C-alpha positions, 0 to 999 in steps of 0.5 A: 499499499505504501509503495503504491502511494509513492509510486502514485505520488512520483507519477504525479510529480513527472506529470507536473514537471512535464506541465511545467516544461511543456508550458513554459516551452511553448510560452518561450517559443511563441513569445516573440509573436505574442510580443509583436501581436500585443503591442498594439490594441489593433493587433489583439484580434490576431492574437486571440485565435493563436491564444485559443490554438495554443490552449488547445494544444496545451490541453491535447499534450497534457491528455486533457479532453473535454466533456461539455454540457450546455453549449447551446446556453453560450450566447452568440451575440452580445456581451455577457459575463462569464463566471466559472469556478477556478480549482486547476491550472487547466481552467484557462486553457479550457475557457479559451478552447470552448469560447470562439467569441473574442473576449477579454479575461480578468486577472489578479495583479500578481500576474505581472510578476510571472515571467513572459505570461504577464504580456497577456495583461501588461499589454492591455489586452486583458485586465489586471485587478489590484484589490489592494488599490481602491483606485486601481480597482475601480480603474478595473471596474471602468474598463470592464464596463467599457469592454461590456458596452462594446458588446465583448464578453468578460471572464472572471473568476469570481473567487479571485484565485485558485480555491485552495478547498477544491472542490468546494468553491472559495467565497466570491468577490462581488465585482463580477456581479457589481459589473454585470448588473451596472451594465445590465448584461447577463452572467453565464455560470460555468462549472468545471467539475473535474479539473481540480483533479487534473491539475489542482492549484494547491500546494505543487507537490501534494495536489492532484495531477493526471490527464483525463476527462474535464467535465464542464457544464455551461449553465443557462445565462442569469438575466440582470435586467432591472437588477441594481446594487443592492441585489449583488450578494443575492445574485452572487449567492445564486451563482455560486450554488449554480456553479457548485451543484454539479461539483457536489452531485459529481463528488457524491458519486466518488470514492471518499478518497478521491472526493477531496484534494489530496 
């Protein structure tokens, strides 16, 4: 039993190292092209399909394949705010692979410290949020509203970062719901049911990691028409329950040893 445990741990560690080498290598090779495309806002639309292919390639080469329910719930036109749980390093790649329409991602300020990868945010294509600064948060919200006004979908992880308690969702930040209500655009809840098992976002050594099926549920859009800022908390709780439900249903069917992050 102990030997099996160490063998499984070793396989997971090798898989994580492989992922890091793959992620870093692909980014290093493509960085000059991204640098050129992201140097001017007019070129963002050309960078986007490359980013989608890049994400798809990472998923394929790491042995992650998606099983999606509710694709017909994706709005074909108009702005919306996509809110999903965030429990894995593969969540972002899944979103880029799934959604063909140009969208703008939001991310935490710490991303600007990440070598090379920061260009997707520091270039201005996507939006960085510094929650420690009221002025920065206000500027980010204003930019979000501006993008939504242009009809561009917005992607936000309302937990703010990868949940350390995955598969249980972390508390939601109010920003996604405030900007959706302010702009009167729908929220599109998305659940990544099994990503926390594939490449979990917890401790690098102990978090789960394996190739497999990424089960995704795209829920029906939730209208914000007529809602006001007083409805932010209620809307946040409603979206959180919708996203959490498929995860709870999935985990009930799992053996107890697999129903939580190792």
